[in-house]
N, C-alpha and C positions, 0 to 999 in steps of 0.2 A: 585862518582867513575869515574876513567878514561875510555877512549874509549876502552882501552884493557881490563880492569876489566869488563865492561859491557859486551863485546863479550864473555869474559870467562864465566860469569854468564849465558849468553844466551846458550852457548855450554853446559854447565853443565845442564841446565834445559831441553834441548832437548834430553839429553842422558839418557841411562837406569841407573839404580843403579849398581855400581861396588863395588870392594873391597875398594875403597877409597871414594866412594860417595854413600850417601844414598838419593835418589831422592824423598822426601815426597811430593813435588809439584806434580811431575808427577803420584805418586801413589793416591794422593787425586783427580786428575783430572780423573783418570781411575776407581776409585772404590767409589767416594763419594755417589753414588747412591745405594751401596750395604749395606745390613744390618750389615754385618760383620765389615766393616769400621767405620760405626756409632756407634757400640755397643762395639768394642774393639779396640779403637784408640791406637796409640803407645804414643802419647802425649794428655792430656785432653786440653791443651791451643790451641785453633784453629790456631793461627799464627805459633806455633811451629810444629803442625801437617801438616803444608803445607810449611815447610822450606827445605833447603838442608844442610845436614850433609856432612862435608868433612874432612878426615883425612889430615891434612895440615903439610907439613914440613915448619917449622918456619924460616922466613928469619931474618937476623941480627938485623933488627930494631924492631923486635917483641918479641926477648927474653926477654926484659925488662918487658913485660906484665905479667910474672909469677915469682913467689917467688923461685921457685925451678928451676933447670936446666933441660931442655928437648928439644929434637930435633923436636918432632911432637906434634900437639895439634888438638883436635876437634873443628872444625869451624862451628858455627851455622849461616847460611845465610837466612835471611828472606827477601824476595823481597818487595820492598815498594809497587809495584802494580803486583799481581799475573798474570794479563792478559798482562802487557807490561813490559818486564824486561829491556826494555832501560832506565827504570826510576832508575834502580839500585837496591841496597839492603843495609840493615842494618846487621852487623854481630857481634858476640861476640865469644871469645874463652872460652870453658868450663874450669872451675877452674882458669881463669886469675884473676889478682888481682881486687878486687871488683866485683867479678863474680855475687854474690847473689844481691848486690845493683843494679848493671845493670839490672839483670832480673827483679828486683822489679820496676825499674824506667822505663823500656821500656815495659815490658809484664804485669807488676803488679802481678808477681809470687813471693810469699813469699818464704823464704829458706826452710819451712817445706813441700812446695808442692811436690806431687809426681813426677812432671816433672823434677824437680831438681834432685831427686834420679836417675831417669831414664837417664839423660844426664851425670850424674857421672858414671853410670855403663857403659855406651857407651864409655866414654873417658878412661876407663880402658883396653879397647881392642886395640890391636895394628892395626887391620883393621876392615873393616865393612863387612866382609864376612857374608852372611846371616845365615849359619849354626851356626856360633860362636855367631853371635849376638843374635839369637833366644835362644841358650843355656845359654849365659851370663844373659839374661833377666829372663828366666824360673827359674833358679836357685835361683832368688831373688824374685820369686812369681809374676812376671809380665808376661803376656801372651797375647801380641797383637794379632790381626787378622793375619791370614796366608798371606794376601796380602802384607804385609810388608817384608816378606822373600821369595824372588824368588827361592824357593826350589820346584823342580818338584819330583812327586813320583818316577820317574825313577832314579834321582839323589840320593835321600834318600835310595833307594834299593841298588844301585850301592855302595854308602858309607858303608851300612850295610854288603854287601857281602866282601868288603875290610876289614873291621874290624874283620869280623869272620875269614878270612884268617890269618889276623894279629896276633890274640890273640889264635889261635889254639896251639901254643907251650906252652903257659901260662895255659891253660885249662889242657893240658897233665901233666904239672908239678904239678898242683893242685890235679890231680888225681893219684899221685904217679908214673908218668911216662907212664900211659897208655894212648893211644890215646883216646881224648875225642870224645864222639859220636856227631851227629849233634845237638841233642837237647841241650846238654850241652854247646856246642859253640854258639848256637843260644841264649840261655839265658844269657850267659856272655856278648856277643856282644851287646844285648838289654840294658843290665844293664849298660854297659860303655857308651852308647849313650843316656840313660834316666837320670832322675835326682832323681829316687826314693831313698831316704836314701843316698844321694850323691853316687848313683850307686849300693847300696846294696853290696857293697864290702869291708865291714869293716874288715874281715879277713885278707885282703892283707895289709891293713893299720897297723894292728897289727903285722903281720910278719915283715913289714919293719920297725917297731918302730917309727911310725910317730904319732904325736898327730893330733886330728880331723881336726883341721884347716890347718895344714900342708898337710895333706893327701887329704882333698877336694880341696884345691887349686892346689896340685900337679896333681891330677886326672883331674881336668878340663883343665889344660894346656897339659896334655897328650891327652886328646880328641882333642885338638887343632893341636898337632903334627900328630896325626892319620889323621885328616881331611887335613892338609896341605900336607901331604905326599901323600894321595889320590889325592888332586887337582893337584899337579905338575905332577903326573903320567897320570892323565886324560887329561891334557892340553898340554903336551909336544909337540905334533905335532902342536898344534896351536900356541904355543910360537915360533916355527921354521918358521912357515908360515909368522906370523905377522912380526918377525924380517926381513925376506926376503922382505915383502912388504914396510916395513918402509925404507929399504935400496933402494928401487926402485920407490917410490912414487914421483910424480910430481904435482906442483899446476897448476891449470888453470887460465886463464886470465893474465894480465899484471904482470910482476915480475921484479923489479929493481935489480940492481947488489947486493945490500946490502942484500936483501932478498935471492937471489939466493946463495950467499956466505953462509948465515946462514943456509939454507936447506941442502946444499951440506955437510957443517960440521955436521949438526944435523944428517943426515943419518948415517955417520960414527961413531959418537959418540954414538948415541942411540943403535946401533947394538952391539958395543963393550960393552956397560954397560949391555945389556940384558943378554949377554953371561956371564959376570962376575957376575951379580946377581944370576943368575941361579946356577952358581958354589958354590956361598956363601950359597944359600938355601940348596944345597945338602950337604954341609959341616956341617951345623947346624943340619940337620936330621940325619947325621952320628953319631952325639953325642947320640942321642937317640937309633938309631939302635944298637950301641956298648954296651949301658947299658942294653938294652932289651935282647940281646944275652947273656950278662953276667948273667943275671937272668935265663932265660929259657934254655940255652945251658949248661952253666958252674955251674948252681945251686948257684950262688953267688948274694944274694939280695943287697949287699952293693952298688953295682954299679948304681942299678935301683933306690935305696933309694936316692943316691946322685943326680940322675938326677931329681927325683920328688922335691927334695928340690931347685934345680937349675933351674927347669922348667919355673917358672914364667918369669925370666929374658931371658931365651933362647926362651920362647915363644914370647916376645916382639920383640926381634930381628928377629925371623922367620917371625912374621906377618909383621914387616916393610918391610923385603926383598921380601917375596912372594906377598904381598899385592900390592906392585908396579908393578910386573909382571902381576898379576891378573887385575889390573886396566887397564894396557895397552891392554891386550888381550880383555877384555870385551868391552872397549871403541872403539878400533880400529874396532872390529867385528860389533859394533853397528853403528859406524859413516861411515865406508866404506863397508858396506854389499853389496850384488849384486845389490840392487835398489838404492843406496845411490847417492846422487849428488857429484861430486868432489869437492875438498877444494881448496879455492883460497890461495894465498901466506900468507896473513895476518893470516888466520885461521890455516893454516899448521904450521906456526911459533908458534902459541899460543899452539898448540897441542905438538909440539916437545919441547917446553919450559916446559910444564907441565910434559910431560914423563921423561924428563931430571932431573927435579927437584925431583920427586918421586924416581928416581933410584939413587940419590946422595947418596953415602956411608956414614955411621954414621962418620967416620974419617974426610971425606971431609966437613961434616956439622959442626963438632966441630972446624975444622981449620977456616971456614968461620965465625963462631961466635967469635973466638978469634981475628980474624983479625981486 
């Protein structure tokens, strides 16, 4: 690995998990003495269970690693020495060409191994948000220890309260226009956030004339929309604060003219991209809002049916957009918290470069690929 790649790996390892990074090495260090970590690991293979998973926006020279066209991939980074990251690391992209052969050669994992299934399930997600990651794994019968998902009881309760408010019109519609009581709303919200019988809401799927596979996938993505809508609302003030701090942060130590110019440009570009990406997130969420209003306010199920059918592609777009914002907020809050040490020019440039790559729009990515 190059010096910059090593620095990036060290920065990733020191950071907490975010929407773009699942830091299993840090989780293993903090929880390896607990029974839950030992008894319910995310991966059975020790090297994988102490790796770093990154939702990585592919560079031009990485596109040919895949048979199909894609902008992002799940990068599995395994440090050569967990105690000394300056030694660098090995990596593989999930579902790259010869993926199964590489896992067998490097880790001794055969194609039918459960860890291969888990990696592919994770790769299907647009981001590594703990709520969505947990739901994706649980609906496939995989239930790792809670330490892998940084979800507080307060966050889960706030999410439940948000969903209850969101689905109140749907409960009223199902009751023939009468206002749903608290128990009805609570039960339906719990069903949406659970995996029992894929939410135990088969009647809705029948009303919308969706087959079980279409309905199950659509409802999972509906959960994702609800989660992302709640996430955007809950961190709006943080986004504004981080955007302001990005625009004013200054490195410590010596700074040459090239670094000074890059950081000055980065401040302007990042702030503009954050604003633009937030607007794109709201536009994608508006698609759901209009379809849901068509169902609950106008009594027209066709719009919501169309939304559920289109939800997987919309969910991927939304996760890509909001995941980049969540990563910036989470990483910045962690790295530049009240007691954090200031960053030097080299580290700040690496952080800006990482943020800018994550915020790059799909159109820009496709242009770069085609160039």
